[in-house]
N, C-alpha and C positions, 0 to 999 in steps of 0.2 A: 219591308223596306231592304234596299240593298245596302251597299257600303255607303256611309255618310261622312267620310274623311274631308272631302272638299267642301260639302256645304257647312260642316262645322267650321272649317277655317274661315270661311267667308262669314259666317255667324259672328265668330269673336272679333274679325277685324271691323266689322260693322258697328258691333258693340263698343269697340274702342273708339270709333269715329263719333259715336252719338254721345258717349261721355265726354269727349272734349267738346262737342257743341254745347251741351249742357254746361258743364263747368265754366267754360270761357264766356258763354252768354251771361250767366249769373254773376261772373266775377266783376264784369264791367258795371253791373247795377247795383253792388253791394252798397256802396256809401250812400247813394241816394235812396235806396229803399230800406236799408237795414243799419246805416252808420249812425253815430251819435247824434248827428243832426239831421237824420232821414225821415221819411215819412212814417216807418214803424220800426224805431230802433230796436234791434235784437237783444240788446242787453236787458229790456224788461222781460224778456222771457227767462232769464237765468238770474233770478234774484238769489243773493247770498243768504242762505238760511243757517249756515253753521253745520250743515250736514256733511258726512265723509263724502269722499268721491264716489265711493261704491254706491252709496245711497242716492247721490244726485243722478249717477248713470241709471240706477232703477226707475227714478222718477222720469227723467228724459235721458234716452240713450243717444248722447251727442258728445263728440270729442271736443266740443268748444269749453266744457269744464276744465280742460288743462290749459287753457289759454292764459290765465294769471300766472301759471308755473313757468310760462315762456315770457312773462313781461308783456303780455298782449292783452288789449281790451276786446270786446266781442266782435267789434267791426274788424280789427285787423286779424283775429283769429278766423273769421269767416273768410276773408281774403286770403290768408295762408292756406286754409283747406281747399277752397275753390281753385287757387293757382297750382297747388300741389296736384290735385285732381285733373287739371287740364294739362300740365306737363307730363304726369304720368301717362294718361290716355293718349298724349300726342307721341310718347315713345313707344307705347304698345302697339299704335298703328304701324309705326316705322319698323320695328324690330320684333320679328316673330317670336324669338325666346322669351319674351316679356308677356305674351299671351298665356298667363299661368293662372292657375286657380287662385292662388294667393295674391296676385295683382289684381285680380277682380274683386276679391274678398275686400282689399283696401279700398278701391273705387267706390264699391257699394257703401262701405262705412262712411267714406268722405260724403257722399251725397245724402245719406239717411241723416248725417249730423247737421247738414245744412237745412234738411227738410223739417227736422224737429223745430226750429226756430223761424222757418220762412213765413209763418202765418198765411194770411190769405193770398199772398202774392206766389206762394208755392203750392198751393191746395188745387191743383189742376189733375185730370185724370191722366195725363201724360207723365206727370212727375210719378204718380203711383205706379203706372205701367213701366217706367224706367226702372224704379226700384225692385219690382218683381221681376222683370226680364234680367235685370243686373244679378239678382240672387240666383236665377237659373244660370247664368253665365259661369258662376263659381263652380257649379255642379258638372256643367258642359265641359269648361276648360280642363287640359291636362295639368299635370305637375311636372313642369319642364326642368326647373331648377332645383339642386346642382345635376340631376341627371333625369332622365325621361324613360319611361317605360314604353316600349313599342307594342307591348301587349294591352290593348284597351279594348275588350271585348264588350264593355258595358255602355258604349257610347250611344248605341241607338236607344237605350233605356232612358239615360239622362236627357238626350235631345228629344226625346218624345214629349217632355213637359213644355217645351217651346210650341208643340203643336197643340197640346191640349190649352195652352194659354191663348193662342191664336183663335181656337174654336170658341172659348169662353168670350174673347173680346168681340169678335165679329157677331155671333150668334145673339149675345145679349144686346149688342148695339142695334141690331135689326128688330128683335123683339120689343125694346122699350119704346120704338117709335110708334107701335100700335097699341101697346098697353097704356100709354100716356093719353090716349083718345084725342090726340092732336088733330084737328080738323084738316090741317094742311097735309099731312101724311095719309090719313085716311081718303082724302079727296084727291090724292097723287099730285097736289099743286105745290108741294113744299119748295121744289127747286125754283119755281117762278119767283121766290122770296129770298131763296137761300144765297144766291151770288151777291146780291146788295145789302143783305143784313148780316152776313158774317162780320167777324170781329174786324179782320185786316184784309180785305180782298186784293186780288192781284189786277194788273191790266186785262188779263184775258177774261176775268170775271165780268167785265162790261161787255164783252162780246158774247159770252155764254148767256148773259141776262137776255140778250136780244133773240135767242133762238125762238122758234114757235112753240106755243103752249103744248102741242100734241107731243113734240119730242121732248119736252121738260117731264110731262107726264109719264112718257114711256122710259125715261130715265129713271124716275123713282120706282117704276116696276123693276127693272133691272137692279137697282140697289136692294131691293127687298130680295130678290133672286140671290144675288150675290152674298148678303148677309145673313138671310135666313136658311136657304136650302142648301146652298153650295158648301158651307161648312161641314155638312155630314160626310161630304166626299173626302175630307181630310183623312179619314180612317179607313177608306176603302182600301181591300187587298189589292185592287186592280192599280197599276202604276199610273196608267194614262188618266185614271180619275183624279188623282193627286196632282198630276201636271196641269191638267185642265183647271182645276181649283186654283193652283198657284198663280196661273196666267190671269184668271178673273179677279182675284183678289189683288194682284198687283196693277191691273188696269184701272180699279176703282181708285187705289190710293195715288196713282199718277194724275188721274183727272182732279183729284182733291188737291194735290201739290201745284197744279197748273192754275187753279181757280182761287187758290186761298193760302194764306201764310200760317200755317199750323206747326211752327218751329219743327223740331225733330220727331213729332209724333208720327207722320207718316213714314218717315225714313225707318223708324222703329218697327211699325207693322210690317212694312216689306221685309225687314230683317228677320222677324218672326215666320214669315212665309218661306223663308229658306229651309225651314224645317220639313217641308213637303218635297224637297228635291233628294236626288241620290248622286252619286258619283258619275254614274253614267250619262245623265243629263247634263251636268256640268262639263264633263268631257266634250259632250256634243257642241256645247257652246264654244269651248276652247279649240274645236276642231281636232281633237286627239282621236286617233284611232282606238276603238275598243275590239278586244278579242271576241271573235264570233264562235259560238258553239253550236255543234250539231244537235238538232233537236230530234227528240225521239217520237215515236208514234203517239206516246201518252202525253208528252208535252205539247204536241200539235193538237190534240183533242182539247186539253185544257185552254189553250190560246183561242181556240174556236168558242168554246163556251164563255170565256171571259169577254171575247169580244161581243158576243150576243147580249150578255148582261150589261156591257158597258152601252150599247147602243139602245138597249131597251131602257136604261137609266135616263139618258137623253131624251127619249122620246116621252117617257113619263113625266119629266121634269118640264119638258116644253107643253104637254097637254094640261097639266096643273096650271101652268102660267097662263095659258090662253083661257082656260075655264074660269080661274078666281080673279082675274083681271079683265075679263071679257075683252080680249083683243080683237079688234076688227080692222081690217084692211080697207081704206077708201081708196079706190082707184082714181075717182074723179078729183077729189081734193089732194091726193097724193100724200096721205097721212094714215096714221094708226091711232084709233080712237081707244081709250082704255078707261075704266073704272072698276073700283072695288066691289066684288060680288060676293063678299061675305061679310058677317056682321062681327062685332066686338065680341059677343059671347060665343060665337063659333070659333073664333081665333083663340079665345081663352080655353075653350075645350080642346083644341089642338095643341095648345101649350102644355095643359095637364097630360095630354097623351104622349108627347115626346119627350118631355124633361126627363123623367125616370129612364126610359129606353136610352136617351142619349148618354146618360151616365154608364149604363150598363155596356154601351158600345165603347166608352172609353176604358172601361174595366177590361173587355175583352181584347181591346187593342194593345193596352198595356201588358196584360198577362201574356199575350203571344210575344211581345218584345222581350219580357223578362225570362220566358222559357227558351226563346232563340239564343239570347245571350248565354244561358246556363248551359245549353248543349255546345255551343262555341267553346266556353271554359272547359268543359269536359274533354274536349278533343285537343286541348293544347298539349304538345308533347313537353316531357320533362316534369318530374313529380313537383319540383319546387314552382316552376312556372305557373303549372296547374293550380297549385295551391295559392299562389298570389293572385292568379286571374280569379279564382273563385271567391276570395277575400273581397276583392275589388267589387266584383259583381254583387255579392251580397249586401255591402255597404250602400253602393248606389241604388240597388233595388229598393232598399228600406228607405231611403231618402225619397226617392221617386214616388213610392206609394205614400209615404206621409204627406208630401206636398200635395199629391192628387187628392188625398183626404179632406185635408183642411181647406182645398180650393173649393170643395163641394158646398161649403157655406155660403160665401158669396155669390157662387153660381146659381143656386137655388133661389136666391132672392127674387128672381123672375117669376117664380109660381110658389104660392104660399103653402099648398098642401104638401108639395116636395120638401120645401125648407122645414116644415114642421115635423115630418117624419124622419129627420136625420137623426142619427146616433147622437144622444147627448155627449158621448166622448169626443166626438169630432168638434162639436161646437166649443167645448172647453178648450181644446188643442188651439182653435182658432182664436178663442179670446186671450190667450196666452201670448201668441205670436203676433197678434193684430198690431201692436205697437211698432213692429218692425216692418210693416208693410210688405210681408212676404207673399200674400195673395190679396187681392181686392175685386171689387165689383166694378163693372163698366157698363156703360151706356151712353154713347155719344149721340149728340144731337137729338135729344128725347123730344123737346118741343121746338117749334119753329117760331122764332120771335121776330119782331118787327114787321108783321103782317100789314099793318097800316101805314108803314114807312119805318125807316131805321131810326130809332131814337139815338140821339147824340149830343153829349154836353159840351158846351163851348164855354171856356173860361175867358173873362175880360178882365183887364186891368186899367187903372186910371190913376192919374196924379192930382186930379182936380174934381173929380165927380162928374165931370161935364163930357170930357173927351174919352171915349173908351176904346181900347185896342185889343183885339183878340189875340190870345196866346195860342199859336198853332203848335200841334204836336208834329213830331217828325212821321209817325206811321200811320195813326188813326185819322179817319177824314175829318176835315175841318175845312180847308180852303177849297172851294167847288173847282177852281181851275186846276188844282194839283192832281196829277195821276196817282192812282193807287202805287204802292210800292211793292218792291219784292224783297223781304227780309229773310226768307227761310235760309237757314235753320235757327236763326236768331228769334227769340221771344221777347219782345219789349213787353215786361209784366205790367208796368204801369198803364200802358195803353190798353192792354187786354182788360184790366180792372175798371179802366174809364168806360169800356164797353158794357161790362156788368152793372156799374154804377147808373148808366142812363136807363136801365130797365125798371128802375124803381125810385122812391125817394132817397135823399141823401143820407137820411138817418140809417137805412139799410147798408150804407157803405161808410162806416166810422172814419175810415182813414182819409176820406176826402176832406174833412175838417183839417186834418193834420197837413195834407198836401198844401191848402190854402195858407196855414199858417207858415209853413217853411217858405213858400213863395213870397210872403209879405216880408219875411225876415231876408229874403235874399239868398238862400242857402244854395251855394254853387253845386254842390253835388246833387240836389233835387232839380235844378235848373238843367243840368246836363242829361237827366232823363227825358226831358222834353225836346232839348235840342243840343245835340253834341257840340255843334258849332254854336257857341255863344252868341256870336254876332247876329245870328238869325233870332235870337230872343229879344222881343221888343223892350224888355226891361234890363238888359245886361249892365247898364252903366248905373242904374239906380233902380232898387225894388219898387215896386207899385206901392201906392199909398192906399188904394182900395181895390177889392177884388169882388167879383161876382160870378155866377155861373147860370147859364140859359139852357134849355133843353129845346133842340130843333129836331125835325123829321127830315131824313134825308133819303133821296132816290137816286137811281142812276138817271142820268140824262137820256134822252130818246133820239135816235137819229133823225135828221131832216127829211123832209118829205121827198127831196130828190135823191136820198140815200147817202148824202154826205154826213161825215161825222161832226157833231156839235164842238164848240170850242171849250166847253165846260164839261167836265165828268160827272158833276153832281149837280142837283137842284135841292133846294132846302125850303122848310117852313117853319116859322117860329112858333113854339108850341106854348111854353110856360116858363117860369123862372124856377131854377132848380136849386139854387142857394143864394141867399140874400147878400147884400152888398155888406161887407165886413172889412175892418182895419185892424191893425195891431192893437191890443188892449180892449177890442170890441166885445161887449158883454155876450152876445150871442155866440160868438165863436169860443170865447172862454169857457162858456156854459158846455158847449159841444165837446171840446177837450177833455173837461173835467168828467163830464158824463161817461164819457167812453174810455177813461182812463189813459188819455193820450198827453196828459201835462206832465211836464217833468217835475218830478218832486225833490230831485237831488242833481246836482250838477255833474255832467258826465266826468270820468276818469280822465287825467291829463294823460296825454300821449307821452311814452317813454321815448328816450334819446338813444336808447340801445340800437345796436346795428341791425337787428331784425325788423323793428319798426320803420326804421329809416329806409330800409331796402324795400319793404313793401310799399311805402309812399311813393318812393321813386319809380318802381314799375307801374304802380297804379296811375301816376299822372302821365306816363308816356303811353300806356295803354288804352287810356280812355279819350285820347285826342283822336284815335281812328274810330271811324264809324264801325259798329257792332258787326254788321254783316260782312264787311270786308275784311275785318279781323279774323272772323271765323273761317271765311273761305281761304284766306292767306295761310292760316295755320294748316287747314286741311290739303291744300295744294302742297305745301311744302313736305308735310307727312307722306301723302300720297306718291311724291316724286321721289322721296328716299325709298319707300316701299318698292316702286317701280324699278328704280336702280339696282336695288338688291335682288329682285326678281330676275332682271337682265343679266346681272354678273352671276347669280346662281345657275342661270339657263347656259351662259357661256362656259361655266365650269363644268356644268353637266355634259355639254357639247364636247369640250376638251377631254372629259373623262371618258365619255364614249369614243371619241377619236383614239385616245390613247388605249382604250380596251381594244378597238377594232384593229390598230396597228400591231398590237400584242397578239391578237388572234391571228393576224394576217401573217406575223412573223412565226408564230406557231404551226399555222398551217403550211407555211413555206418551209420550215424545217420539217415538218412532217412529210412534205412532198420529196424534200430532198432525202430525207432518210429512207423514205420508201422507194425513190429511184436507187439510192445506194443498196438497198436490201434487193432490190430486183436485180441489180447488176451483180451483186454477190451471189445471189441465187443463180443467175445465169452462168457466172462463173464456175460456181461450184458444180452445176449441171454440166457445164463443158468439161471441167476437169474429171467429174466422174464419168463422162462419156469418153474423154481421153484415156483414163484409166482403164476403163471397161475394153476400150479398143486395144490399148497395150496388153491388158490382160489376155485377150482374144489372140493377139499376134504372139504374144509370148508362148501360149497355150499351143497354137499352130506351129511354132518354132520348136518347142519343146516334143510335140508329137513328131514333127519331121526329123529332129535330132534322135528322138528315140527310134523311129522307123530306121534312120541311117545307121544307128548303133546295132538294131537287130540285123541289117543287112550286112553290116562289117562282121558282126558276130557270126551271121551264117555263113559268110564267105570263108571266115577264118576256120569255122567248123568244117566246111567242105574241103578246104587245104589241109586242115589237119587230117580228115578222114582220107584224103587222097595221099598224105605223106604216109599215115598208117598203112594204107593199101600198099603204097611203094615199099614200105619197110618189110611188110609180110611179105611181098613177091621177092625181094632181095634175100631175105631170110630161107625162103623155099629154094631159090636158086643155089644158095650155098650148100643146103643141105642135099640136093641132088648132086652136086660136085664131089660130096665126100662119100 
């Protein structure tokens, strides 16, 4: 893996958004689900037993134990925790400085506290996935406040855990579809039922359901390839393998988002896919130039070998797909036929063969990341910085290895022999940490339900036992003319549980008796779970005197023969009575409430008139008047806008800083050119002066020579005159001598 600074930032930003969706979605539903007059009051989960706070936290690790110290009951404390989590995650989205490991620790603790008392309405796989991914975010996020270390050479090690979690999620989800022996998955016909039988379909699901059967079967083949085969490419040393795996996983999640309302689950899965990227590819998205390096002959050889291995991988994958699903192209019908060409026992043998090697692939990949980070730490300049980097590396490497080790326990649930051969110490560590949801087992869409028609429970109310009126929910199918909604990323948890309740008798869903009891009482908070706009609720003025529930089977309507669309989205057939007619004080209803422990044994605690409970009530009344999906997208848009403005402002500051630097450089270069010109002028002047001095010296030398020559000539003339004078004197003296 290359540098992962940008994917890590994207991962933490997405985690902030997902936390905001989860907290805000749950916040608007708390009074109806967990309030003192809700379907399953949370105060029943926190019985006062005279234990100390430490003992209570050991029994159930939740911050709700501190509610009475703040003068809050359980419902108000849950509202405080969820509201705090929503606001904190919203601020974390908008402000990069808050994307700190301690902030993510607080968010994780808040959601874990709510999960501990969430009961059946919070026991979904995506809630477990959020808690596990949220704990990884604590290890991945930096420590920015009050100071931030620029040296973070262990990021690749901690970020690797997100890739391993993505592998476990996808591989297990693909495997359980076949190990469950569901005939629709083995017959490749699962998607011919999926679109109309999923919990809350979207309008596009109706159109997807009308696609030809051969295309639906081919889509199931593609799902198996993406979920079982492609995840092994997550750990490939070839970068393009990881990029191809990223786009294929994202493609699958986008198709699921378009056809079904699965709250924040698909967004969370796409967030985990960011662990397959690097800075180079993100810069490619942003159209940022990347420095090009000259490749040596050895690098060229390795690139050629990697390309050959990459192409051979795709060829083998295509060959196995064609062979084991018997893909055949029919040119006359313009279709592709497919069927499963292997047995359950053959697949079980394959699973035994690949489970242990997949663990060793993870070990080798993690070892490579740890050793690479260790060498980077060894190359840090400065003794203190090298020591600090090494300490960080050692701590994060130990934490990563520990998380990887305990994750092997839920991962090997898919294969019995591999699970039984695990070291007992790993199982003990898993049992100790299991209550904190650090690692979990996954297996989405294990079996396809509603093969003979989508079962749906319809509640009816009456005032006189003669005229019955259906109670329509906002999101789940009921009215055959109502279009399927789009509610992502909100999860209407009561609607989801109504879908599960329809799969069996009402005794398997004890909360359903409590729901009918609250509706007979006319509890406003519960009614808001069914209709936010109470005017749409048929018994808004007066609660119904009688309630009953029937089970129907629903199917998507078919297009007309002329190809036009039908007026109704659904068609249905009555099946049976789901819950008998009951009224307040009915013996059967009372029996169900007592049998399942849903009968109030003591009146709820009176609400306090302190400022904090009043503030919570005031905020809740205004927030719950807004439809939940609109509220969530409004919060997201506001935070994203602030984040975008901060990005543009930082970019403008960066551009101004660059322009100032460029001006400074221009001034420096201009000054340097001026100084160079002045130096050149001085050099020229000095050379001219030297030349003039040289010429002057030559002229003076010549003058001196001429003067010397003239002096010599004068001296010679004087000497000649003197010699002549001496000769004359000598001649005069001789003449005088001759006269005497």
